N, C-alpha and C positions, 0 to 999 in steps of 0.2 A: 456399103452404107449400113446394112443390117447388122454387121458385126460392130460398127461404132456405136450404134444404138444400143446393143446389147452390153457393150462395156461400160457404157454410160450409166445405163440401168443398174448394173452390177454395183458400180461405185457409189450411186445414190443410195441403193438399198444398204450398202455397208455402212455409209456414212450416217443413215438414218438408224441403223441398228445400234451403234454404240451411243448415239444420242438418246435413244429410248432408254438404254440401260442407265445413262447419267440421270435422266429424268426420273426414272424409276427409283435409283438410290436416293436422290434429294427428296422425292415425295415419301419414301418410307422413313428417311430420317425426320422429316417434318412430323409424321405420323408417330413415330417412336417417342419424339419430344413431347408431343401433345398427350400421349397416352401415360407417360411417366409423370408428367405434371398432375394430371387428374388423379392418378394412383397415389402419388405422394401427399397431395392435399387431402385426400380421404383418410389416409393413414395418419397424417398429421392430426386430423380432428379426433380420430379414436385415441390417439396417445396422449392428447391434452386432457383426456378425462382421467387418466392415471397419474400417481403421484411420483413416478419414476422420472428423474431429472435426466438421465442419460439419453433415453430413447428421443426425447424432445430436442435434446442437443444434436443427436444424430440425424434426424430427419431435416432439420432446419440447415444443418451444414451440407447436406447432400443435395439440396434442390438445385442451386445455381451450378456447382461443378458438374452435376450429372447431365445437365442441359449442354454444357460446353463439352463434355465428353463425347455425347452423342453426335454433336456437330462436327467434332475432330474427326471421329471415326468415320462419319458418313462422307464429309468433304474430301478427305484423303482417299476413300475408297473409290469415290467418283473420279478423283484426279488420276488414280491408278488405270482406270478403264481408258481415260483419255490418253495415258501414257502409252498403253499397249497399242492403241490405233494409230497415234500419231507419231510415236518415238521422239517427242521433243524432249531435248536435254534438260529443260527447266523442270520436268516433272520427276526426274531422277532424285529430287530431293524430298520427294513425298514421304518415303518410309522413315528417314531419321525425324522429319518434322512430326510425323505421326507419333514416334515413339517419345520425343521431347514433350509433345502436347499432353500425352498420357501422364507422363511423370510430373509435369506442372499441374495437372488437374488433380491427381492424388495428392500431391504436397498441398495444394490449395484447400482441397476437402479436409486434410487432417489438420491443417491450421485453423480452419473455421470451427472444426469440432472441438479443439482444444480451447478456443476462445469462448464458444458457446456454453461449453461444459463449465468452465471457470464462472462465468457470469452467472449461470443457473445455480451453481452452488452457493456463490456468495449471496445472491438475492434470497435464495431459500433460508440460509442459516442467519442472515441478517435479521429476519423476522423474529427468530428465537434469541438473537443476541449472541449466539455461539458461532463466531466466525473469526478467523485469523486472516485478515486480508493480506498481510505481509507473507505468510506461507503460501497462500493460494496464488499470489503474484508471482512468487519465487518459482514454484512448480510450473507455472504456466509458461513463463519465460524460458525455463529450462528445456521444457518439451518443445517449444516452438523452435528454440535454437537448434535442438536435436534433429527435427524434421527437416529444417532448412539445409543443414550440413549433410545429412543422409541423402536428401534429394538432389543436392549438388554433385555428390560423389557418383550417385547413380546416373545422372545426366551426362558427366565426364565420360563414364564408362561406356555409355550408349553411344556417345559420339566418337568413340574409338581411342580415347586417351586411356592410357594406363594409370590406375589408382594407385598403385604401388610408386610409380614415378612421381605423381603429384604429392604422395605423402612424403616421399624422401626430399623433394624439393621444398615442401612446406616445412620439414624439419630444419633443413639448412637455412631457409629464409625465415623461419621463426626466430632463430637466434639474432640476426640482424633487426628484425622488427621489434623484438624484445628489448634491445639496446635503445632503439630509436623511439619506442613508445613505452618506456618503463612507467612514466606517470600514469599513462593511460590503463596500463595492466595493474599498477597499484591500485587504482581506483575501482577496476573491475574486481580483484580479489577482496578489496575492502567492502564492496557490495555483496559479494558471496559470503563473507564473514558475517555480515549483518543478517543475511538471510538464514544462516545456519545458527549463529548464537542468539539471535533475535533480542538484542538488548532493548530495542525499541520496535514499534510497530506503527502503521499508519494511524493517525490520531492520538498518539501519545504526546504528552508534553514533556520535552527534554531540556536540559540545561548542563552546560559544562563549566565547572569551576576554572578550568584552565583557559578557555577562551570565551569571547563574547557571544556564545551561542545559546539562545533560550526561545523556545516557541513550540508550535504544534506540528508534528510531522505531517506534511501534506502527500508526499510521494517518496518512494524509495526507488530509484533508478539503478542502472548497472554502473554508472559514473558519478551521478550526483544524487543527493538526497535534498529535496525541497522541504524548507521549513518556514512556517508563517509565524513571524515574530508577533508579539502581544501589541505592537502598534500597527499591526496588519502589513508589514513589509515583508516581501518574499526574500528568504535567505537560501542561497544554494551553496551546499557544503560538498566538497569533493569526499568520497566515501574512504579514501585512504586517510583522511583526518581522523576518523573514528578509531582507528587502530593505534592512534598515538595519544590520545587524550583520555582523560576521566569523564565519565558520563553520568549524570543522574537521569533517572526516570521517575519523576515524581508522580506519574500517572498510575504507577504500581504501588504506591504506599498504601498500607493497610489502615493507617489512622492519621488524623492530624492533630498536632501537639498544641495545647494552650500552654505557655509558659511565660508567666507574667511576675514581675516583682511590684509591690506595692508597699508604700511607706506610711505609717500613722506617726502622729506627734509623740514626742517623748512623755509629755504630760499623760498619754494614754497607755503607759506601759503596763498597768495593772488589768487593762482590758484585753491585752494581745491574746492570752490563752483562750479567752471565751470567743473572740472574733475568730480565730484560726480554727477552733473546733467546729463553730456554727458554719463556716465556709465550707469546710471539709464534708460536714454532714449533708449541706446542700448538695454538693456535687456528687455525693454517693446516692442520693435520691433523684438525680437529674437523668431522665431516659437518654438523652443525647450524648451521655458521656459512657465511654466503654470502660465498665468496671473491671474487665479482665486485664486491663493495662495498668500500668504504674499511676498511683494518684497520691499527690503529697501536697499538704499545705502546711508549712513551717516557718517559724521565725527564723530569719536568716542572718541578719547583721545589724549593728549599730552603724547606721548612716551618719552623714556629716549633720545632717537636719532632720532625721527620720529614724524610726524603727522599722526596718524592713522584713516583710515576710514574703514567700514566693508560693505561687500556684503552678503545680505541674500535674497535667493530666491530658487525656486524649479523647477526641470526639470519635464516635462511630463513623460518621460521614467523611469521605475524603473530597468531596464536591468543595471547591473553593468558595462559592457564593454561600451555600449552607453553612459552611464552617465559620464565615465571618458573622452570619446571623446568630449563630449559637454563641460565639465568642462576645459579641455585643451584648447578648441578653444575660450572659453569665457575669460580665464585668460591672453591669448595673446592679445586679443582685448583690455583688460584693460590697458595692458602695452603700447600698440600702442596709446591708447588715453591719457595716462599719458605723453608719449613722444611728442604727438602732440601739447600740451600746453607748451612745454619747460621744463617740470618738470622732476624729477628723482626719482624712487624708492629709499628709503632710506636704508642704511645699517647701522650697529652699527659703530659709531666713537666717537672720545674723542677730545675735543678741550682744549687747554692749554692756559690760560690767564696769561700774564706775567704783573705784575705791572710796572708802569712808573718809571724810574730810575733804573731798575733792568737790568743789561747787563749780557749776557751769554758768558763767554770766553772759548775758546777751551783750552785743556791742553797743556802746553808747550809755549803758547804764552806770 
C-alpha cells in the first residue's frame, strides 16, 4: 500500500513539474510581449521627434511581427516541454512549425518595412513636390516580390525540399507556362518597360494618335494601366499595348502654343502692316507670353474673302485652364487693335459684278 502511494505521489509531482514549466514559459512569453510593447512605444515617441524617415518605418513595421515572433517561440517551446513529457506524436511537428513561423514573421516584417518606408518617403517628398510616384511604386513592388520569392525558397529548404530541384523544375515548367501565359508575360514586361523608360507617371495626361486612348493616368500595375478619361470613365489598358503604339505625354510639354489665323477685309489691305506690327508689339510686352520661344505675326495669304494673317506664339504656362484664359484675353486684344485701325474682321461674302448694259428688271414690271 505504501509503495502504491509513493508511486502515485511521484507521478503527481512529475506531472506537476512539467505543468509548472509550461506555465512559467507562457508567463514569461506574456511578460516579454508586454515589455517589448512598452519599450517600442517609448522608442517610437522619441523617434517621432527626429526627421529621419527610416527609423519611423522600422519601429512601426516591427511592432506586430515582434509580438507574433515572441508568441511563436514561446508556444513552440512550451509544446516541446509537453512533447518530452508525454511523447505524443502530434508534437513532433513543433520544430518545423517554429522554423516556418520564424520565416513567415521575418518576411512579414520586411514587407511591412518596405511598405511603410515607401509611404513615408512619398508623403515627405509630396510636401515639397519632388516625388516620382511611378519610380517609388516600381521599386517597392520589386522589393516585395524579391522578399516573397526569397522567403518561399528558404521555407522550401527548411521543409526539406531541395532548392536546386525546385529551380530545375521551375526552368522546365517555366517554358510551358511561358507559352500558356504569353499575353500575361507580355503585359508584365510591358509594365517593367514603363517603369524603366518612364514615358508617363501617375497623374500625367497621356493620349495616343494610334488608338482612342486619352486621359489621366491613375495607376500603373504589372498587368494593366488605369486611365481616367476626360468624361470620367475608367479605361484599363494592358501594358503590352504601350510597346506597340505611339504615345504623347502633354503633361510634360514646356509651353502651350497659340496658333490662330485671322482675316480682315480686302478693303483694309493698306492697314495690314500697321495691324500686324501692333499685335506683335502687344505680344512682346505680354508677361504671359514666353519671349524665349518663337513669336510671329505675319500676313499669310489672300483668302477667298479675306486677307489672312497668323499669330504664332507660346504661353509660359502649361496649365490648360490658365492657357485658355490667356488665349481669350489675347484674341479680344487682337480684335480691339483691328477695330482701332478702322478695319474689320472679314467673314465669308460674295460680290456679284453686273456688266455694263445689263439691267435687272423686277417680275411684272
